[in-house]
N, C-alpha and C positions, 0 to 999 in steps of 0.2 A: 644685671638680670635679676638677682634676688630682690632688689629694691622694687623693680617694676612688677614682678610677680606678686610681691606682698601688697602693692597698691591695688592691683587687679582684684585680689581676694578681698582686700579691705573694703573697696567700694561695693562689692556684692553684699558683704555683711551689713554695711551701713544702710544700704538700700532695704534690706530685710528688716532692720530695726525700725526704719521709717515707716515701712508698710504696717508694722505692728503699733504704730503711734508713738514711738520713742525717738527722742533725739539723742544721739550718742554724746556721752560726756568725754572729757579728756581721759579719764580712767578707762572708759569703754574702748576708746581708740587705742590706747597703749596695750590693753589686754588683747584685743583682736589682733593687732599687729604682731605682738610678741608670740602669740599662738601660731600665726601663719609663718613667721620667720623661723620658729622652732621646727615646724613641719618641713619647711624648705631646707633647713640645715640637715635634718635626718635624711631627707630624700637625696640631697646632693652628696652627703658623706657616706651613704650606705655601702658603696663599693669599696671604700678604704677603711671601713670599720674594723678595728681589732678588738674583738669581743673579750679577749683575755687581758687587755690592757686595764690598768686600774682606772676607776671612775674619774679621779682628778685629771688624768691624762686625756681621757675621752672628752671631758668637759672643756679642757684647754683646746682641743681640736675644734670643738664647736665655737668657742670664743674666737679662735683664729679665723674661722670661716666668717663670722660676723664682722670682724675687723676689716676684712678685705673690701667691704662695701660701705663701711661706716656704721653698721649695726642699726639698732632701733633709732638712734639719734638722727642718722641720715634719712631714714624713711620719714620720721616726724618733721624734719626740715623740709622735705619735699611736700609735705602736707601743711606747711606753716599756716596758711590762711584757714584751712579747715580745722586744724587743731586749735589754733588760738581763738577761733570764734566759738568753739564748743564750750558748753558750760562745764565748770569744774566738778559739778555733781548733779545728780538727778533731783528734781523737786517732786518728791513723792508725796502723795496725799493718802493718808490712811482712810480706808473706808471700812465700815462695819461688815463683817462677814456673817453675822447672825441674821437668819431670815425669820421674820415674824410668821408664826404659824397660827392658823385660825383656832379658836377655842375648841372646835369640834374635831381637830386633827387626830387626836388619839382615841376618839370614841369608836366603839365597835358596833356597827349596825346589826340589828337582829331581824 
């Protein structure tokens, strides 16, 4: 179930990136999925959370939850075609942010 839920969230995020004119990179895909899996872990483990437990113990509980379904690697394997065809990085083009102002811009009319 976590794998399926992560995929549902993932495709929504990818769709929103595409609406904004961006193609998701492999790093984007990993980041989006890791965020959704972490949210799913917190949601699923909320009832058994021992707030007084040391952080390493709580982190191990999350890792065990991930291992039950194969973790990020299992989700990426389910997306193999999408993931492997994604570019490894964005091809950003720098554009000037300085606007040219007319010579009369700072004149005070009387």
